[in-house]
C-alpha positions in Angstrom: 0.0 0.0 0.0 1.2 3.5 -0.8 0.6 6.5 1.5 1.0 10.2 0.8 3.5 12.0 2.9 3.6 15.8 3.3 7.2 17.2 3.5 7.7 20.8 4.4 10.5 23.1 5.6 10.4 23.6 9.3 9.6 27.0 10.9 13.3 27.8 11.5 14.4 26.9 7.9 17.0 24.5 9.2 15.5 21.2 8.1 12.4 19.4 6.8 9.5 17.8 8.6 7.5 14.9 7.1 4.2 13.4 8.1 1.8 10.8 6.8 -1.7 11.9 7.6 -3.3 8.5 7.1 -1.0 7.0 9.8 -1.7 8.7 13.1 1.6 9.6 14.7 3.8 8.7 11.8 6.3 11.5 11.2 10.0 12.1 10.7 12.4 14.8 9.8 15.7 15.4 8.0 18.3 18.1 7.5 17.6 18.0 3.7 14.5 17.3 1.7 16.1 14.1 0.4 16.9 13.0 3.9 13.4 13.7 5.1 12.0 11.6 2.1 14.3 8.7 3.1 13.4 9.0 6.8 9.6 9.2 6.3 9.7 6.2 4.0 11.5 4.2 6.7 9.2 5.5 9.4 6.2 4.4 7.3 7.6 1.0 6.8 8.3 0.5 10.5 4.9 1.9 11.5 3.1 -0.5 9.2 5.2 -3.5 10.2 3.4 -3.9 13.5 -0.1 -3.5 12.2 -2.5 -6.4 11.8 -4.1 -4.6 8.8 -3.2 -1.5 6.9 -5.4 1.5 7.0 -6.9 2.6 3.7 -4.8 5.2 2.0 -6.4 8.5 1.0 -6.1 10.3 -2.3 -4.4 13.6 -2.5 -7.7 15.3 -3.2 -9.3 13.8 -0.1 -6.3 14.8 2.1 -6.3 18.4 0.8 -10.1 18.6 1.3 -9.8 17.8 5.0 -10.7 20.8 7.0 -8.8 19.5 10.0 -5.5 19.0 8.1 -3.1 21.1 10.1 0.4 19.7 9.5 2.1 21.7 12.2 -0.5 20.6 14.8 -0.3 17.0 13.7 3.4 17.0 14.0 3.5 18.5 17.5 0.6 16.7 19.1 1.4 13.1 18.1 
């Protein structure tokens, strides 16, 4: 199963944060965009490894339509 990850520059412009909205609490970061991509892929694989069944993945359109999609809040409250 493939999941969409959002990767964005952090508020201090010294790295990148990454989060997978369909997997509650699945996030990572990296000093570069490339490192953040690698780290979130690894975090997603590890997260899913322990699940009995995988959650349904959402389309980009559905994720962007969510009124509660606040990436900063998701990153800091999970």
